[in-house]
C-alpha positions as CSV (number, residue, x, y, z in Angstrom):
1,M,-12.1,-4.3,-1.0
2,R,-10.1,-2.0,1.9
3,G,-13.0,-3.0,4.2
4,E,-11.9,-6.3,4.8
5,Y,-8.4,-5.6,6.4
6,N,-7.8,-4.6,9.8
7,R,-5.4,-2.2,11.3
8,Y,-2.7,-4.5,11.5
9,E,-2.9,-5.6,8.0
10,K,-3.3,-2.1,6.6
11,A,-0.3,-0.9,8.3
12,R,1.9,-4.1,6.8
13,I,0.3,-3.4,3.1
14,I,1.4,0.3,3.3
15,G,4.8,-0.3,5.1
16,A,5.8,-3.3,2.3
17,R,4.3,-1.1,-0.4
18,A,6.2,1.8,0.6
19,L,9.5,-0.3,1.0
20,Q,8.9,-1.2,-2.9
21,V,8.5,2.2,-3.7
22,S,11.6,3.4,-2.1
23,Y,13.7,0.9,-3.7
24,G,12.6,2.2,-7.1
25,A,9.1,0.3,-8.0
26,P,7.0,2.5,-10.4
27,V,4.3,4.4,-8.6
28,L,0.7,3.2,-9.3
29,V,-1.6,6.7,-8.9
30,D,-0.7,10.2,-10.0
31,T,0.5,12.2,-7.0
32,D,2.4,15.0,-6.3
33,Q,3.9,12.9,-3.1
34,T,7.5,12.4,-2.8
35,E,7.8,10.2,0.7
36,P,7.5,6.5,-0.3
37,I,5.0,6.0,2.9
38,L,2.2,8.8,1.7
39,I,2.6,7.5,-1.6
40,A,1.9,3.9,-0.5
41,A,-1.3,5.5,1.4
42,E,-2.5,7.1,-1.5
43,E,-2.4,3.7,-3.7
44,Y,-4.2,1.9,-0.7
45,D,-6.5,4.5,-0.8
46,A,-7.2,4.4,-4.6
47,D,-7.6,0.9,-4.2
48,V,-4.8,0.0,-6.8
49,L,-2.6,-2.4,-4.7
50,P,-2.1,-5.7,-5.6
51,F,-1.2,-7.3,-2.4
52,T,-3.4,-10.4,-0.9
53,V,-3.9,-11.3,2.5
54,R,-4.0,-14.7,3.5
55,R,-5.3,-15.6,6.8
56,E,-5.0,-18.8,8.8
57,Q,-8.1,-20.4,10.2
């Protein structure tokens, strides 16, 4: 699933998730990280983020 996203979409997904985590959203993976951006990157790598990317054609 991750292979479908280009680098801009990946950055947007991780950034949006990091914002959610910084506002207190539950973390979806077991991690020792404390920085929201690093937590979001781990969640992205684990392929557990419930984000959908819509592209205009």
